[in-house]
C-alpha positions, 0 to 999 in steps of 0.5 A: 871738888870739881863739878865734872872732870875734863881729864882723860878717863881712867879705868881701874883693874877688875878685882874679880879674884877678891871675895868682896867683888861678889859680896851682894851687900857691897854690890847693892851699896855701890849700885845705890851710890852710882844710881843716885849720882846718875839720877841727879845728872841724867846726862846719859838718858838717851844712850841705851835702855838702862838709864830710862829704866833707872829714871822711870823707876825713880820717877814712878816711886812713892818719893821720887827718889832712889830710896823708895825703889825696890832693890829687886827692880835694879836687875832690869837696869842691869839687864839693859846694859850692853857694855857699849861703854859710851856712858863711860867714854863719852857722856859721864863727867864723873868717871875716874880720876873724878872723885865720884869714881863712876864706871857704870858698865863695869858695875853692871858687869860686876852684878852679872859676875856675881850672878854667875858666882852665885850659881845662876845659870844662863840656861839654853840662852847661854848656848848662843854665846858659844861662838867657836862651837857654833861656828865649827858646827855651822861650817859642817853644813852651812846650808842647813844652819842657815836654813834653820836660822833664817828669820823666814823659817816658820818651823825652826825660829819659833822653836828657837824663840821658845827654848833659847829666847831668841826673837824669831824676827831677829836676823842672825849671822850666816855660816860658811863652809870655807872659814877665813882660816881655810881661805887664808891658805891662799896667800895674796901676792905682796906688792913689794913696790908699795911704800909700806913694804916690809911691814908684817901683820898677824890678823887675829881672825875673830870668831865672827869674821872666821865663821860668819863673814870671812869676806871681811878678812879676805878684803883686809888681806887684799888691801894690806898685800896691795900696800906691801904688808905681809900677813898671816892669819891666826885664830886660837879661839874667841876673845870672850866678848860674848862671855864678858857680856854675861859676867863670865870673867873667869872664862874670859881670862882663860881666853886672854891667856890662850890667845895672848900666848899664841900671839906672843910668838908673832910679836917677838918676830916683829909682827903687828897684831891686827884685830878684824872687828872693833869689839875684839880689838877692844878686848885685846887692847883694854878689857883683858889688861883690866882682867889680868893686870899682872900678866905681861903677855897680855900687856904686851899684846895690848901695846901691839894691837891695832884695830883694822881701820886704825892700822890702815890709817897708820900706814897712810900717815907714816908710809902712805898708801898705794895710789889708785883709789877710785871714787865710790858712786852713790855715797857711803853711810858710815856707822861708827861702832860703839866699841870703836869709839870706846878704844879712844883712838879717834874716828879711824873708820872715817879717816880711812874712808876719807882717803877714797876720793870724790866719795860722799860720806855720811858719818853716823856716830849713834848706837845701832842698839844691837849690843852683841847677843843682847839685841837678838833676844826676845825681851830686847829685840824691840828695845834694840830697834828703838835705840837704833831708830835715830841712826836708822832714820839718818841712813834712810834719809841719806839714800846712799848706796853703801851702808858700812859699819866697823861692827858687822852685827850692828850693820846687820841690825841696821839693815833690818831696821831700815827694812822695817822703817821703809815698810812703815814709812815708804817714801815716793821717789826714795832711792832703793835701800842697800841690799847688803852691808859692808865693813869699811875695809871692803869698800876700800878694797872695792875702791882699789878694784881688788873686788872682781865685778860687783861681788865677792868671788865665791870660794869652793863649796859656797854659793854667790850669796854665801860669798857676798856676806850679809844680805837683807834678811 
């Protein structure tokens, strides 16, 4: 037996259709096996709140070992896991094929799935993960939805905190009357002289881009069209990542079958599939095949899917991008999203941003702490800020003009953390904080001059602030 493994991580399919998957006795036996190995290693102590909670429980127990920790306290460890996958992909030396066979995130997922299987409900807190319903409602009257969700609203946010346990201080996504699907009816002209002319890509809009940040989709289409790529926009439904975080594996499988079924026709017509956010790309490429390992449509979709930055870098490496990228003055602080790293594709956002000439780039690979819906909850908001503090400090030190992340939710969280850090530790002569955040594709569009002036162009029925996306809350 080797002490640690140097082999590439291998993940086993989730056996969520088997009764043993939900057997609490077997779950606790596996938790204790894994927790005891983690206790002896402690390499992941600084990744998230799960591991400090586990180690504190052990260290404060009568024996200083796991055997004297009460099983009911394990739930606090499970609840702190955000399924970022960084322990599995980056830190743990005992993931399969090592014989210890540790997959900490999927064990936490199994615990939550067992809770759902046992009838434990999410309550009103579960309503915030119904992204398609919420997005459709928000698009009907975005001014009202955005007024109600604004963290400065002293009427609605305390009420939301009381009934749904969403922290009143947490910045929440904004809604738009013109969703990305509606905007996509206006097709950008294709540059037929571009080296990559002839490529075809179907953009999986994702719930977040479609309803909350459609300007990311606009920038992606502009950049790809400028580089000769014909694009179509498809959005059957959410990929199910918010459901997965809560252990709703069966509902995720329904989403996987529906989305893969619709995208299958595009794959057959020779289109590449491009997911516009990293979490959704991770679902299509990796999580769905582990949930439905025998589904051929899901497998084919996995092989055909690119993360957005991965796709642009693929064009750059094979055909080459169109010339004309101009420097971005002021520098870019680039946060590398955990779910981009978990795709094991290399640092594609950094590679893409390095294509912009004479632009200072600071790479920030640490976790933002947000963790999807986890970081906005009252019980987690302060912990989420603590987890993200190292990267927030790094951004503050750079003083760069632009703040970008492949994860729009992480970017929003980092911006809020920056404001708090600035308020607590003001620095004389420090450069002004960024006023908004960007997806890296937006900065590439800006470097190409595909964005008019210094802001996105509003669509019909939107204010300038709506068009520009996530501003400082």
